[in-house]
N, C-alpha and C positions, 0 to 999 in steps of 0.2 A: 768648808766642811769642818765641823767641830764636835767634840764629844759632849753629849747633853749632860746636864746636871739635874738634880731633883726638881729645882725650880722651873725647869723647862717643860716638864711633863704635864699633859693635860690630866684632868680628873679621870677621864677614861678615853683611851685611844680607840680608834676603830679596829686596828689590827696590831698585834704584837707579833714580830717575827723573831724566832730563835734560830740564829745561824747566819753568819755573815760571809758565806761562800757565795758562788755565782748563783746558786738557786735562790738563797734568801735575798741577795742583792736584786736579782731580777724581779722578784715578787715585790720588794719594797719600792722599786722604781715604778712598776706597773700601778700599784695601788696608790702611790703619791700623785702620779700623773692623772689618775681618775678622780682625784679630790678627796681621798680618804686621809685621815690622820694616822700616821704610821710611826711605830717605834721598833727599831731593830737592834738586837744586842748579839754579841758574840763572846764566848768564854775566853777565847785567846785573841788573836788579831784577825782582821778581815782576810779572807783567802788563805788562812794559815794551814788549812787542812788540804783536801784534794785539790782545791782551786788554785794552789800555787805549785802543785806537783803532778800535773797532767802532762800529756805529750805535747802540749802547747800548739795544738792544731785546731783550726775551725774547719771541719771536714764532714763529708757526707757518710763516711764509714763504708768505703768501697768493699772492704773485706766482709761485711755483714751480708753482702749479696750471696756469699757461699752458704749461709744458713737460712736463706730465703726470707730475711727480714726486710722485705721490700717496702713496707709502709714506713719503717724507721729510716731507711736510706732515702726515701722520697722526702720525708719530713726534714731530715738533716741537711740535704743539699739545698732545699729551699730556704732553710734558716741560714745556711752559709751565705747565700745571696743577700738575705736581709742584713746580716752582720756586716757585709761589705759596703752596704749603703749607710748604715747607722753608725759604724765604727771603722771608717776607712783607715784611720791611723794605726789600727790594731788588727786589721785583717790584711795580712801581707800575702797577696796572691803569689804562689810559687809553682813551678813545675815539679811534678813527681813522676818517678819511673817505676812502674810495677813490673818486676823482672820475672822472666819465665825460664826455668832450668829444666834439663831432663829430669823426669820423675815427678815433676810437680802435678798436682791434680788438675790445676788449671792450665790448659794449653793456650796457644795464641788465639785459636778460634773462640774459646770460651771467654778468655779475657777481653777480647774485642767485643763480644756480646755484652758482658758486664759493663764495660766502659760506655757502650751505647746507651744502655739503661741510665747510667750515671749522668751522661749529658742530657738525656731527655727529661729526667727528673728535675735537674737544676735549671733547665731552659737558659743555659749559658749562651753567650754570643759565639758565633761561628769560630772566631779566632781563638776561643778557649776549648773548642772540641778536641777530643783525644786524637792521637796519631799512634798508629802501631809502627814499631821500629824493629828491623831485623837485627841480627846479632852484630853485624858490622856497624850499623848506625848507633847502637847502644855503646859500643866500645869507643867509637869516635867521640861520643859525648862524655863518657866516663872511662878513660883508658886504663885506670887502676882496678876496675871491677874484675872479679874472678871470671876468667873466660871459659873455664872447664864446664862443658855441659850447657853453656848459655845458648838459648834459642832466640832471644829477643825480649821485647817488653812493650808496654803501652805507656805513652807519655800523656799525662792528664794534668789537671790543676786543682789544688786545694790551697788553703791559707795557713800560714803561721800566725801565731799571736803570742802576746805575753799575757798568760792567763791571770796572773795576780793584778796587773795593771788594768785589764779588762774589768775585773771585779771592782777595783777602786773607781774607775770612771763611771761604771753603772751606779755605784753608791753615791758618787758626787752628784749625778744626775737626780737620784732620789732625794738627796739633801737639798738641792736647789728647788725641788718641788714640795719641800716642807717636811720630809721624813726627819725624824730624830734618830741619831745613830750613836752607838757606843761599842767600842772593842774592850776586851779585857773585863768584861762583866759577865759573870756566870749565873745562869738560872739555877737556883738552889731549891726551888719549890714552886708549885703551882697554886694559885688561888682558886677555890671552889666556891661557887654560890649557886644554890638551888640545883645542884647536880651538874652544873656546867663549869668549865674552865673559864675563869674570868680575869686572868692576869698571872703575874709571876712575881716571886721574890728573887731579887738579885744580890749578888755580892761582888763588889769591886775587887778584883784580884790584885790590883796595884796599891789601893789604899785601905782595903778592908771595909769600906763604907757599904751599908745595906740600903737597898732601895726597893720600893714596891712600884710595880707597873700594872695598872688596871687596864683591861681591854676587852671589847666586846667579842672579838675573835682572836684566837692565838694559833700561829702557824709554826709547826716544828719543821725547820729546814736545816737540821743539824748535820746533814751528810752522814759520814761514818758513825756519828753519835746519835743518830735517829732513835735507835732502840733505847739509848740511855735516857733520853728525854721522854720517850714513850713511858718508861718505867716510872716516871713522876706522876703520870696520869693513871696508869694501870700496869699490871705485870702482863706483858704479852704472852699468849700461849706458845707462840713459836717466833723466833727471831724474824724480823722484817727483812733483814739484809744477810747476805753471804759476802762479806767484803773480800776482795782479792788484792793482793800487793802488786803494784806495778812500779818497777825500778828503771831509771835511765842513768846513763853515765855520759859525761862530757869528756871529749877529747879535743885536742888542738888540731886544726886543719893541717898544720905542717907535719903532724904525726899521722893524720888520717885524711889524705887528700881526696875529698869528695865535694863536688860542687852542686849536685842535684839529689834531693831526697829520694831514696829508694826503698821499695817494699820488696822483700824476699823472705825465704823461709829459713828458720834456724836449722842448722845441721843436726842438732841434737833431738828435737822433738817436732820439727816441721811447723811450728807456730810461726805466724807472720811477725817479722820484726822490721823496724825501719830506722836506719841511720839517716839523720836529718841535719843538713847544714843550718846553723843558727843564724839569726838575723844580722848578727854583728860581723859575719864573714870571716871570723877567726876560730870558730869552733864548730864541731859536729856533736850532736848528742845521739846516742843509740838507745833505743827502747823497743819493746818494754817487756818486762816479765809479767807473769799472770798466775800467781800462786795463792792458794787458800791462806787466809790470815785469821788466826784465832787469838792473837794477843790484844793489848790495849791500843785503841786508836791514838792514844796520846804518845805512843812510842814506836814510830814506824821508821826504820832506817834500813838501808841496804846491807846485806851481809856478804860473806866471802862467796857463797853459792851464787848469789845474784851477779856479782862481778864476774865470776867464772863463765856463767851462762852468756852474759852480754859481750864479754871479750871474745868468746868463741865465735859468736855471731859476727862480730866486727871483723875478726881475722879471716872468716869465711868470705865476708864481703870484699874485703881488700887483702888478698893473701900476702902481699909484700909489706904490709904495715907492721906486722909483728908487734901489735900493742899489748901491753900487760898492765898490771895495776899501777906501775910507776908512771904511766901516761895519763892516768885518770885525773882530770882537773877538778872535777866535782861529781857528785852524784845527788839524785833525790829519789825519795821513795814515798808513794802515796797509796791510799786505799780507794779502790773503786767501790762505791756504795751500791753494789749490785742487789737487785731484788732477789731474794732467796729462791732459787729454781727448784724444780722437781728433783728428787734424789737421782744421782747418776749422771747429771748434766755436767759437762766439762766446763771448766772456767771460760775458756775461749768461746764456747757455744752459748753461754749464759746470756740472756737478753740484756741489752743496755737501755732498754726502754724504762720508763718511769711510771709511778702511780701517785695519785693525789686523792687521799681518802680522809674521811672525818671519823674520829673515835667516839665512844659513848659519852664523853664529856664535852664533845664539840671541837676538840682540838684538831686542826687539820695537819696532816702529816704528808710530806713530799718525800718520796723515797726513790732512789735510783736516778736515771737520767745521765746526761753528758754536757759538757761545756757548750757544745754547738747549739743544742736545743734548749738551753736554759731560759732564753727569753720567752719561748712558747710555754715552757713549764711555769714560768712566773705568771703568765696570763691566765693559765688554767687554775692556778692556786687562787688568784684574786676573783676569778669567776665563782669559785666555791665560797670564798669570803663574802662576795656579794649575795649569794643565795642564803647564807646564814643571817646576814644583816637584814635581809628581806623577811625571812621567816621568823626570826627571833625579835627583831626590833621594828619591823615595818618600814625599814629604809629602802626606798625604791628609787629607780631612775639613775642608778649608777651607769655612767657612760661605758662604752666598750673599750677595750684595750687600744692604745695608740702607740705602743712601744715599737711596733714594726715600722712606723713612719717617722718617729722623732729620733733625731741623732742623740747619742749618748754624750756626756760631757767631753769636750774636745773633738767631737766628730763632725760637727757642722762645717760645711764647706766654707762659709764666711769666716768662721773662727780660725780655720786652718790657713786660709789666705792671709788673714791679719797677722797670725803668728809668723808666717813666712816673711812677711814685710818687716815686722819688728825685729826678727832674728837677723835680717840682712844688714842692719845697722848696729847690731849688739856686738860688744867686744869679745867674741868667741871664735874658736876655730871652725873651719867648715865641717870637720868631723863631729865636733860637739853639736853644731847646729843641726845637722842631719839626724844625729842620735836623739836629740830633744824632740824634733818633729816626729820621728817614728815612734817615740815612746809616749809623748804627751799630746800629740796633735795640736789642736787649737789652744790647749792650756800652756803650750810652750812659750806663748806670749808672756806669761807671768815670770818664767825663768828669764826671758830676754829683758824684762823690766828690772829684775834683780841685778843682772849683769851690768845693765846700763847704769844703775845707781852706784855700783861698786864693781869695778873692773875685776878685782881679785875673785869675786864670787863666780865669775864665769870661767876662771882658769882651772885646769886640772889640779888635783891635789896629788903632788908627787907623781908616782908611776901609775896611779889609778886613773880610770877614765871618768871618775866622779868629780863633781864640782861642789863647792859650798852652796851654790844656788839650788842644786837638786836636794842636798841634804835639808836645807831650810825649807824648801817647798814641801818635803815629806813631812816635816815636823809641824809646820804652821798651817798648811792647807789640806793635808791628807791624813791627819790624825795619827801620825806615828808616835807610839808611846815608848818604844824600846829600841835598842840597837838592832835587834833582829827585824823589827818592823821595817826599819829603814833599809837595811842591807839585803834582806831576803825579799820582802814583798814590794816595797816602794821603788827601789832602784834595780833590783835583780842582780846586784853586784856579786852576791854570793855565788851564783850559778856559773859565772864566766870569769872567776879570778882564781888562780891557783891557791891563794892563801885565804880565800873568802873575803878579800879586800880588808883584812884586819889592820893594814897600815893606816886606814882612815878611821879607825874606831874611836880615837880621842876626839876627832872633829865631830863625829856623830854624837858622842856623849856630851861635848860642849853645847851643841844646839839643843839636845834634849834637856840638859840641866838648866839652861837659860829659860826654856819654855815651861818646864814643869816643876822646877824647883827641887830636883832630885838631891838627895844627900850623897856624900862621898861613898857611903855603904851601898846605897842603891846603884850608884854609877859602877862601882866595882863588881856587884853581883850581875848586873846586866852584861857587862863586858865578858865576865867569866862564862856566863850561860851561852852567850854567842860563840865564844872561842871553842867550848865543848861541842857545840852543834857543828861548827866547821870541822873539827877533828873527826867527829863520827860520820861525816859524809865525804870522806876522802878515801881513795882506793889505797893509799899507803898505810892507812891506820884505821882500823875498825874496832871499836871497843863495845 
């Protein structure tokens, strides 16, 4: 996967996709696998918006049954099963406990009914069917939970994921199928011909270079920036989105001893919150808030009110933990690009469904949606692209979507088997071996080869869990262009390290400088920008 240059561009692509989050990535993969010529660009890094700041779950949305969104839940659990087949390395099936306390609107009987629907929609194997637990069984499983008023709970299954890595592996699949990709390239204007949108003007935010991309169809998949891109086509009469801010905090397991993800209600407003053990076994993240956001999508961070809300929920969950801001390892804040609902609709009740529409100039806009159903959303986008290509250009015979059957990059069983074999003889620790398999799947073989060539590349750097092999992989194979690209999106090191893993920042910059020829000034600026980002996302210091 490499960043395209002007000489790589065709005279006219079949589709230009604006936005490199999970929606744009899924559409690019779908279109490329169907044989279309695809160009995708993102103004920042891939997955740098909502797609690296989600709850990191592939789930059916059990709580949406409360608002009777049966179709969406059915769709979501079916897509969860698809993701477990095509991305097994990034769909980590885990048990979840939905707790019931005195005063909750859902009693044990209603919860049992909801979980029965959940099982039926997913058509999951019998071994994954839910079980209802009484109070004593819940406390045996999680002895630190708040026992006061506890009536029991339902044990069911959903999947954890690394959201940014999912985007990257979907994009790598698109690249292998022929899509041209570029991050840090901003759309600054749209090309119009005979009343239709026929491409876009781009500015490279790293070099200042200007490019023109011509395309038969253009897709706006900009997530929280959807309305901004729409404004380049026309001024919308009403905003498409009503974004809400969702914040998560990260705690150490030693400070917050929880081994099973739990769903329960916040003591302050009765919203559902979910403390979730992370895949590394060393951390628990607690989320999420759901508050209206009216600022710039470019500047979304947690504030003191967010921390207070989530810490109150954490201490209600485990009363003996007594966690405060000094215990927060990291936080992240993202925007849910929710479709603007009818006036008076609460944030938690607003639909998480999506829309795919075409504007007066033909630009296709995808709005709303969620991580779990992004593959399906991508297929629907390309179906509309196909309709435009047929009606406007007479292009017929585009095959149907195959993305539900074809594994994403690193997800094929043969690739994973080979990677496991290669790692068995690589000079790395068992912990590194398992972490690579969990994060990279079949692509971990590339890391194993790097470690085999140079044993130092497979060794951890100081106290970090990172290795030079991972940093090199991010820069040379996954289009990382900045320090934040490596430490936030490619490796996720930012989320699980108390200092944002700034101890390895020079190793990251060395790899970037060697690959991209950055000057000392650029190196210093990137490091300073990442350091500021780390400081703004820690509980001890909010600026």
